[in-house]
C-alpha positions in Angstrom: 2.7 93.0 37.4 5.2 90.4 36.2 8.5 90.1 38.1 11.7 90.5 36.1 14.0 87.5 36.3 17.0 89.5 35.1 19.6 89.6 37.9 20.8 93.0 38.9 23.7 94.0 41.2 25.8 96.9 42.3 29.6 97.1 42.4 32.1 99.9 42.9 34.3 98.7 40.0 33.5 96.3 37.2 36.4 95.0 35.2 35.8 93.5 31.7 38.6 91.1 30.7 40.7 88.8 32.9 44.0 88.9 31.1 47.2 90.2 32.9 46.0 93.8 32.8 42.5 93.1 34.2 43.8 90.7 36.8 46.5 93.1 38.0 43.9 95.9 38.3 41.5 93.6 40.1 44.2 92.4 42.5 45.2 95.9 43.3 41.6 97.0 44.0 40.7 93.9 46.0 43.9 94.3 48.1 42.7 97.9 48.9 39.3 96.7 50.0 37.4 98.0 47.0 34.2 96.2 46.0 35.3 94.9 42.6 34.0 92.3 40.2 35.8 90.9 37.1 34.3 89.0 34.2 35.9 87.4 31.1 34.6 85.8 27.9 36.8 82.7 28.1 35.3 79.7 29.9 38.7 78.9 31.5 41.9 80.8 32.1 44.7 80.6 29.5 46.9 77.5 29.8 49.8 78.9 27.7 51.3 82.3 27.1 51.3 85.0 24.6 53.6 87.8 25.6 55.5 86.6 28.7 58.4 89.1 29.3 58.4 91.0 32.6 60.4 94.2 32.9 62.2 95.3 36.1 59.7 98.0 37.1 56.9 95.4 36.7 58.7 93.1 39.0 58.9 96.0 41.5 55.1 96.3 41.2 54.8 92.5 42.0 57.0 93.1 45.0 54.8 95.9 46.3 52.0 93.4 46.5 54.1 90.7 48.1 54.1 88.6 44.9 57.7 89.0 43.6 59.1 86.0 45.5 56.7 83.6 43.8 57.2 85.2 40.4 61.0 84.9 40.6 60.8 81.4 41.9 58.9 80.3 38.8 60.4 82.6 36.1 63.6 82.6 34.1 65.9 85.5 34.5 67.6 87.2 31.5 70.8 89.0 32.5 72.5 89.2 29.2 71.7 90.0 25.5 73.7 88.8 22.6 73.8 90.3 19.1 74.5 88.3 16.0 74.9 89.8 12.5 75.8 88.6 9.0 79.4 87.5 8.5 80.5 89.2 5.2 82.9 86.4 4.4 80.8 83.3 5.1 77.4 84.7 4.5 76.3 83.1 7.8 76.0 84.8 11.2 78.5 85.7 13.8 78.5 87.1 17.4 79.2 90.8 17.4 78.4 91.9 21.0 77.1 90.8 24.4 75.8 93.4 26.9 73.8 93.4 30.1 70.1 92.9 29.4 69.2 95.8 31.7 71.5 98.7 32.2 69.8 100.4 35.2 71.5 100.7 38.6 68.3 102.2 40.2 66.3 98.9 40.3 66.7 96.1 42.7 65.9 93.7 39.8 68.5 94.5 37.1 67.2 91.8 34.7 64.1 90.8 32.7 62.1 87.8 33.7 60.1 85.4 31.5 57.2 83.3 32.5 54.2 82.1 30.5 51.1 84.1 30.7 49.0 81.4 32.4 51.5 81.2 35.3 51.5 85.0 35.7 47.7 85.0 35.8 47.8 82.2 38.4 49.8 84.5 40.7 47.1 87.2 40.5 44.2 84.7 40.7 45.5 83.1 43.9 46.1 86.5 45.5 42.6 87.7 44.5 41.1 84.6 45.9 42.6 85.4 49.3 40.5 88.6 49.2 37.4 86.8 48.2 37.4 87.7 44.5 37.2 85.3 41.6 36.6 85.7 37.8 33.1 85.2 36.5 33.1 83.2 33.3 32.2 83.1 30.4 30.5 86.5 30.3 30.7 89.2 27.7 29.4 92.8 27.7 26.4 93.6 25.5 25.9 97.3 26.2 27.0 100.2 28.4 25.2 103.3 29.4 26.2 106.3 31.6 23.6 108.2 33.5 23.6 112.0 32.8 21.5 113.1 35.7 23.0 115.7 38.0 22.4 113.5 41.0 24.3 110.5 39.6 27.2 112.7 38.4 27.7 114.3 41.9 26.6 111.7 44.4 29.6 109.6 45.5 27.2 106.8 46.5 25.6 106.6 43.0 26.2 103.9 40.5 25.9 105.8 37.2 27.3 103.2 34.8 24.8 100.5 33.6 26.4 97.5 31.9 24.3 94.6 30.4 26.2 91.4 30.5 25.5 88.1 28.7 26.2 84.7 30.2 27.5 82.7 27.3 27.0 79.3 28.9 23.4 79.8 30.0 21.3 76.7 29.4 18.1 76.7 27.4 15.4 78.2 29.4 17.7 80.1 31.7 18.1 83.8 31.7 21.4 84.7 30.0 21.3 88.4 30.8 22.5 90.3 33.8 22.6 94.0 34.6 25.4 95.5 36.7 25.3 99.1 38.1 28.8 100.3 38.7 30.6 103.4 39.8 33.5 102.7 37.4 34.1 100.3 34.6 37.6 99.2 33.4 37.9 97.8 29.9 40.7 95.2 29.8 39.3 92.8 27.2 41.8 93.7 24.4 41.3 93.9 20.7 40.1 90.4 20.0 36.5 90.4 18.8 33.8 87.9 19.7 30.8 86.7 17.5 28.0 89.3 17.6 25.7 86.7 19.0 27.9 86.4 22.1 28.4 90.1 22.8 31.1 92.6 21.8 34.4 93.6 23.3 34.2 96.8 25.3 36.5 98.7 23.0 33.9 98.2 20.2 31.0 99.3 22.4 32.5 102.4 23.9 33.3 104.2 20.6 29.9 103.6 19.2 28.0 104.7 22.4 30.0 107.7 23.4 31.7 109.0 20.2 35.2 108.3 21.6 37.7 107.5 18.9 40.0 104.6 19.7 43.2 106.0 18.2 46.2 103.8 17.5 48.6 102.5 14.9 49.6 99.2 13.5 52.6 98.1 11.5 53.1 95.8 8.5 55.6 93.6 10.4 54.5 90.0 11.0 56.2 87.8 13.5 55.8 84.1 14.0 56.3 82.6 17.5 57.2 79.1 18.5 58.1 77.6 21.9 60.4 74.6 22.0 63.1 72.7 24.0 66.0 72.8 21.5 68.8 70.2 21.2 71.7 72.6 20.4 75.2 73.7 21.1 74.4 77.3 20.3 76.5 79.3 22.9 73.8 81.9 23.7 70.7 79.7 23.8 70.1 80.8 27.4 70.6 84.5 26.7 68.2 86.9 25.0 69.5 87.1 21.4 68.9 89.5 18.5 69.9 87.7 15.3 70.1 89.4 11.9 70.9 87.5 8.8 71.1 88.4 5.1 67.6 87.0 4.8 65.7 88.2 7.8 65.7 88.4 11.6 64.9 86.3 14.7 64.8 86.8 18.4 65.6 84.2 21.0 63.9 84.5 24.4 64.9 81.9 27.0 61.9 80.9 29.2 61.2 79.0 32.3 62.6 75.4 32.6 64.5 74.5 29.4 62.0 76.1 27.0 63.1 78.7 24.5 60.9 81.0 22.4 61.7 82.0 18.9 60.3 85.2 17.3 60.7 84.8 13.6 60.2 87.7 11.2 57.9 86.7 8.4 57.6 88.2 4.9 54.9 90.8 4.2 52.9 88.2 2.3 53.4 85.1 4.6 50.4 84.2 6.8 48.3 87.0 5.4 44.7 86.5 4.3 44.5 88.1 0.8 40.8 88.8 1.2 41.1 91.0 4.3 44.8 91.8 4.8 44.8 90.3 8.3 47.1 87.6 9.7 45.7 84.1 9.2 47.1 81.9 11.9 45.9 78.8 10.1 48.5 79.4 7.4 51.4 78.9 9.9 52.4 76.0 12.2 55.6 75.3 14.2 57.2 73.3 11.4 56.6 76.1 8.9 58.1 78.6 11.2 61.2 76.4 11.7 61.5 76.1 8.0 61.6 79.9 7.8 64.4 79.9 10.4 66.3 77.5 8.2 65.9 79.7 5.2 67.1 82.7 7.2 70.3 80.7 7.8 70.1 81.3 11.5 69.4 77.9 12.8 72.4 75.8 11.7 73.3 75.3 15.4 70.0 76.0 17.0 67.7 73.1 16.1 
């Protein structure tokens, strides 16, 4: 009888996706002594950020794991928010209000923090490593099955979830498939799809296998994001700003170091692929976003 070369293993919790959500879950489980494994489709961790704002309650969660000191040492703190609106006389913008960014006396951290996603993930990765857990890369899920036998559904020592994983970087002649038997599986791989030949995100596999509808909504708003170190005399460049002009809106988010993030509201047709209605990132670049800012009349003193 031929011997199978497919690797099999058992784990209490398998986490699919090593972004901030997956890493936070993994760190929590590893800190509690749970046998946990985490896999991710990316060959390396992210170098830059996507969303990078951290709310006070999230800082409290970091503190509960002994990670808040490092977070605050690396992050920028936002204590104030400024509001700019159209000036009816000049047609430009003017400051209309400044308020505390967080108005909550019950938190020991009455501010927001900003730090790029890669640095946030590093905090979790280093903490996990101390507990002997690292991310397996690049690996994607191919299928998931749940045993329906009575024994597997009642036995606390059973591993009723069977997940087939694919190693994307397997060399020719190597087995690229692995089977993991788990008690629980956490899907934290987000919405981004991967080519069918390289597997599928868990949120695509689960609805098809278990008739679970993934409910949710999306808006028609499209925002462009650009990070920069501005040369400016704008008085609130180190505060969070909500800027509204006669032509559109912009958000300013100060980040770690001297960096600043601009969120620029784009028109409903800008950066949209007409063939599928989805955002086409190739249609936008930093210079185009800054040109949108100039058109909105919100950057006379910003850049």
